[in-house]
Structures are given as C-alpha cells and as structure tokens.
C-alpha positions in Angstrom: 102.2 77.0 99.4 104.4 74.7 97.1 107.8 75.8 96.1 106.9 76.5 92.5 103.8 78.4 93.6 105.9 80.4 96.0 108.4 81.3 93.4 105.7 82.3 91.0 104.2 84.6 93.6 107.7 86.2 94.2 108.0 86.8 90.4 104.6 88.6 90.5 105.7 90.5 93.5 108.9 91.5 91.7 106.8 92.9 88.8 104.5 94.8 91.2 107.6 96.3 92.9 108.4 97.8 89.5 105.0 99.5 89.4 105.6 100.9 92.9 109.0 102.4 92.0 107.6 104.0 88.9 104.8 105.5 91.1 107.3 106.6 93.7 109.3 108.4 91.0 106.3 110.4 89.9 105.3 111.3 93.5 108.8 112.3 94.5 109.3 114.2 91.3 106.2 116.3 92.1 107.5 116.9 95.7 110.9 118.1 94.3 109.1 120.3 91.8 107.0 121.9 94.5 109.8 122.4 97.0 112.4 123.4 94.4 115.1 121.3 96.1 115.7 117.6 95.4 117.8 117.0 98.5 115.1 118.4 100.8 112.4 116.6 98.9 114.3 113.3 99.4 114.6 114.0 103.1 110.8 114.7 103.3 110.1 111.5 101.4 112.4 109.4 103.7 110.9 111.2 106.8 107.3 110.3 105.9 108.4 106.7 105.1 110.2 106.4 108.4 107.1 107.6 110.3 105.0 105.0 108.4 107.3 102.0 108.9 107.8 103.0 112.6 104.1 102.9 113.1 104.0 99.4 111.6 106.9 98.4 114.0 105.1 99.9 117.0 102.1 97.6 116.5 103.9 94.5 115.5 106.1 92.7 118.0 107.6 90.4 115.3 108.9 93.4 113.3 110.6 94.8 116.5 112.1 91.4 117.1 113.3 91.1 113.6 114.9 94.6 113.9 116.8 93.4 117.0 117.9 90.3 115.3 119.8 92.4 112.7 122.0 93.9 115.3 122.4 90.5 117.1 123.8 89.2 113.8 126.2 92.2 113.6 127.3 91.6 117.2 128.0 88.0 116.5 129.9 89.0 113.3 127.5 87.1 111.1 126.6 90.3 109.3 129.3 92.9 108.5 128.4 96.4 109.9 129.1 98.1 106.5 126.2 96.2 104.9 123.8 98.1 107.1 124.5 101.1 104.8 121.8 99.9 102.3 119.6 102.7 103.4 122.3 105.3 102.4 122.2 103.9 98.9 118.4 104.1 98.8 118.6 107.7 100.0 121.0 108.6 97.3 118.7 106.9 94.7 115.7 108.9 95.9 117.8 112.2 95.9 118.7 111.5 92.2 115.1 110.4 91.5 113.7 113.7 92.8 116.2 115.7 90.8 115.9 113.9 87.4 112.2 113.1 87.1 111.1 116.8 86.9 113.7 117.2 84.1 113.4 114.0 82.1 110.1 112.5 83.1 109.3 109.2 84.7 109.7 106.9 81.7 113.1 108.2 80.7 114.3 108.1 84.3 113.0 104.5 84.5 114.8 103.4 81.4 118.1 105.0 82.4 118.0 103.7 85.9 117.2 100.2 84.7 120.4 100.3 82.6 122.4 101.0 85.7 120.5 98.3 87.7 120.9 95.6 85.0 124.6 96.3 84.5 125.5 96.2 88.2 123.3 93.2 88.8 125.6 91.1 86.6 128.4 91.7 89.1 126.1 91.5 92.2 124.8 88.1 91.3 128.2 86.8 90.2 129.8 87.5 93.6 126.7 86.4 95.5 126.3 89.8 97.3 122.7 89.0 98.0 123.7 86.0 100.1 122.3 83.5 97.7 124.0 81.2 95.1 126.6 82.8 92.9 125.6 83.1 89.3 127.8 82.7 86.3 128.1 85.8 84.0 126.7 84.0 80.9 126.6 85.3 77.4 122.8 85.6 77.6 123.0 87.8 80.7 125.6 90.1 79.1 123.4 90.5 76.0 120.5 91.4 78.2 122.5 94.1 80.0 123.9 95.5 76.7 120.4 95.7 75.2 119.0 97.5 78.2 121.9 100.0 78.2 121.3 100.5 74.4 117.7 101.2 75.2 118.8 104.3 77.1 120.6 105.7 74.0 117.6 105.0 71.8 115.2 106.6 74.3 117.2 109.8 74.5 118.2 110.0 70.8 115.8 112.7 69.8 116.7 114.8 72.9 120.4 115.2 72.2 119.7 118.2 70.0 117.4 119.9 72.5 118.9 122.9 74.3 117.3 121.9 77.6 118.4 118.3 77.4 120.6 117.3 80.3 123.1 114.5 79.7 124.1 114.9 83.4 120.6 114.1 84.5 120.5 110.9 82.5 124.0 109.9 83.7 122.8 110.5 87.3 119.8 108.2 86.6 122.1 105.5 85.4 124.3 105.7 88.5 121.3 105.9 90.7 120.1 102.6 89.2 123.4 100.9 90.0 123.1 102.0 93.6 119.7 100.5 94.0 120.9 97.3 92.4 123.5 97.0 95.2 121.0 98.1 97.8 118.7 95.2 96.9 121.5 92.7 97.4 122.5 94.2 100.8 118.8 94.1 101.8 118.6 90.5 100.8 121.4 89.7 103.2 119.9 91.8 106.0 116.5 90.2 105.5 118.0 86.7 105.9 118.7 87.7 109.5 115.7 89.8 110.3 113.2 87.4 108.7 110.9 90.3 108.6 110.9 92.5 105.5 109.4 95.5 107.3 112.2 95.3 109.9 114.7 95.5 106.9 112.7 98.4 105.5 112.8 100.2 108.9 116.6 100.0 109.1 116.8 101.4 105.5 114.7 104.4 106.4 116.6 105.1 109.6 120.0 105.0 107.9 118.7 106.8 104.8 117.0 109.6 106.8 120.1 110.1 109.0 122.4 110.2 105.9 120.2 112.8 104.1 119.9 114.9 107.3 123.7 114.9 107.6 124.1 116.0 103.9 121.5 118.8 104.4 123.2 120.1 107.5 126.6 119.9 105.8 125.2 121.8 102.8 123.7 124.5 105.0 127.1 125.1 106.7 128.9 125.8 103.4 126.1 127.4 101.3 123.3 129.9 101.7 120.6 127.2 101.2 117.9 127.4 103.8 116.6 124.2 105.4 113.2 122.7 104.7 111.3 125.1 102.4 108.0 123.2 102.8 105.3 124.3 100.5 101.7 123.5 99.7 100.9 121.1 96.9 98.8 118.0 96.1 98.4 115.7 99.1 99.7 112.7 97.2 103.2 114.2 96.8 103.9 113.2 100.4 103.3 109.5 99.8 106.6 108.6 98.2 108.1 107.4 101.5 105.2 105.2 102.3 105.4 103.6 98.8 109.1 103.1 99.4 108.4 101.2 102.6 106.5 98.5 100.7 108.9 98.5 97.8 111.9 97.8 100.0 110.0 95.2 102.0 108.8 93.4 98.8 112.3 93.5 97.1 114.1 92.4 100.3 112.0 89.2 100.2 112.0 88.5 96.5 115.7 89.1 95.8 116.7 86.3 98.2 115.0 83.7 96.0 115.1 85.1 92.4 118.4 86.9 92.4 119.2 90.5 91.8 119.4 90.4 88.0 116.2 88.3 87.6 114.4 90.6 90.1 115.6 93.6 88.1 114.4 92.2 84.8 111.1 90.9 86.2 110.4 94.4 87.6 111.0 96.0 84.2 107.5 95.3 82.9 105.8 97.0 85.9 108.2 99.9 85.9 108.0 100.7 82.2 104.2 100.2 81.8 103.6 102.2 85.0 106.0 105.0 84.1 104.7 105.2 80.5 101.1 105.5 81.7 102.1 108.1 84.3 103.8 110.2 81.6 100.8 109.9 79.4 98.0 110.7 82.0 99.8 112.7 84.7 103.0 114.0 83.1 105.5 116.3 84.6 105.9 119.7 82.8 107.8 119.3 79.5 107.6 115.5 79.3 107.5 114.1 75.8 106.4 110.7 74.6 108.4 110.2 71.4 108.8 107.2 69.1 112.4 106.9 70.4 111.2 106.5 73.9 108.6 103.8 72.9 111.4 102.0 71.0 113.6 102.2 74.0 110.9 100.6 76.2 110.5 97.9 73.6 114.3 97.3 73.6 114.2 97.0 77.4 111.6 94.2 77.0 114.0 92.5 74.6 116.5 92.7 77.4 114.1 90.7 79.6 113.6 88.1 76.8 117.4 87.9 76.3 117.8 87.0 80.0 116.3 83.6 79.0 113.9 81.3 80.6 112.6 81.7 84.1 114.0 80.1 87.2 111.5 77.3 86.8 112.6 76.1 83.4 116.3 76.3 84.5 115.6 73.8 87.3 
C-alpha cells in the first residue's frame, strides 16, 4: 500500500472509530440504566472487553509478543511507567459515559465530549505527547476548537430552562472528552513499542479494569453501596467492552500518523451521524432531538472544516 493510500485508509479508520464510540455510548448507557449504577456498569463493560481482548491474545502469538515489548520498553526506560495509565483515563471516560448518556442522550454527550477532546488535542499535539511531530497551535486550529466548544452551548441552549437539565452531567462529558484525548496520545506512544494495536488495547483494559475495581472496593468500604447489582436486560448491553477493544486498537494505530487533533476531528463525522441516528431510532428515555441540537452538530462540522485541509494537501 502506497503512503497516500495508507493515510487515506487511516483517515477512514478514524471516522469509523467515531461510529464505534457513539455505538459504545448507547450500549453502555443502556447497561447503566439497567444496573442503576454507572461505576458498576463501567466495570462490567471493561470486564467484558478484557475477556474479549484476552481471548484474542490467547490465540495470537504476535499480540502476546507485542504486550511483552511494552514492558521491555519500560524496563529499558524508553517508555515512562506513568504512560501506561492510559487505561485509567479510558475507564474514567466510560464511567462518565455510562452516567451521562442516560441523562442527556448519545448525541448531546457526543457533542460535549468532542468539545473536551478538541480543546485538549491542541495541547497534546503541540507538545507531541503522541510521540509524533509536534504541531504548532495555529489560528485555524484554535478557531476549530472554539467552534466545537460553542457547539456544546448551542446544543444545550433549550435545555437550560428545563428542571431536569443537569449542567453537571454536561460538564462531566466535557472533562471525559479531554481525558480520552490524552488517552489517545498515550496509546499512540505505547503502540509505537508494542507494534500491535490489540496488545495496546489489552494493556488499556487491564489497567482500566483494575482501576475501576479499586474504586468500587473503596466506595463499598465507605458507603452502603452493594457490589455488582447485575440485572437482566437486552443482550447487546454487554457489548460495550468488545466495541471498546476495537476502538482503542484502531485509534492507537491512526493517531500515530494523523495526530490527535486531526484524528479527533476526522472521527467527528462518524460520531455525530452515528449518535444522531441512535437517538432517533433507539433513544434513551427522555432524549430530545431539538433544532438546537441539530445546529450544534452542524457547528461541530464547521469545526472540522475550520481545521483546514487534510494532511495530504499540507504536504
């Protein structure tokens, strides 16, 4: 595959990753709604994802070798230990995702989290956290970030007067988006040593699952919450972790070549179209598709356009 063709393929992969994260939001939101506890729902999601990626590793020697290479790099001090915490950021994102989606719906959560991702991606690309070439914070990129943040305000404009509207939920979605922006960068560095995206994904699920388990045990010690109130529900509500395996694997590869900000903006189309269709055809209870939300989605696309030409035209 030629270099331009490879980059085009990675751009398509970035957009498809957006579809996956929108689908994961809906699935994990249903899991949280059925269980009545976002933290436990996040743990179940990560647990199923860990089982799935471990099965992949079991039958693929190259994935196991890639996983070992990560810790060889740490031992040789080529990769700082703290950067292995990417899975903790992903776990925090899923926990916020499972909490916010039942309240605000997939589309609004997507727009709000994108604002956080776009804003943090300016800094991530500027310092080269993904391990690639550092990017200058240009006026065009700042405008793209401002437009995307403004899209959140427009999307929620008609909900400020609603008694059940939660500003906290939207704020959490923005922060969750910023965490996943940093996670992508760290995964890009990890993947440069593992050379296998599923090995990177496996590390994420191990650290994320361990982190959520620790939080759940800690909460049970200081509150009267019981642990793991599993309940019946649609079978597909347990697929969030498996979807996350592919999302992390795809993003870990793509972000090394297209950059965190460009990856974020390329994935916007898939995320917004996917989330809007999910809210139309399989909405969570109380989800509303208003003209303000449609306008917010349109503004987010303007943010993509404001980012300028693709990597190909810049070269």
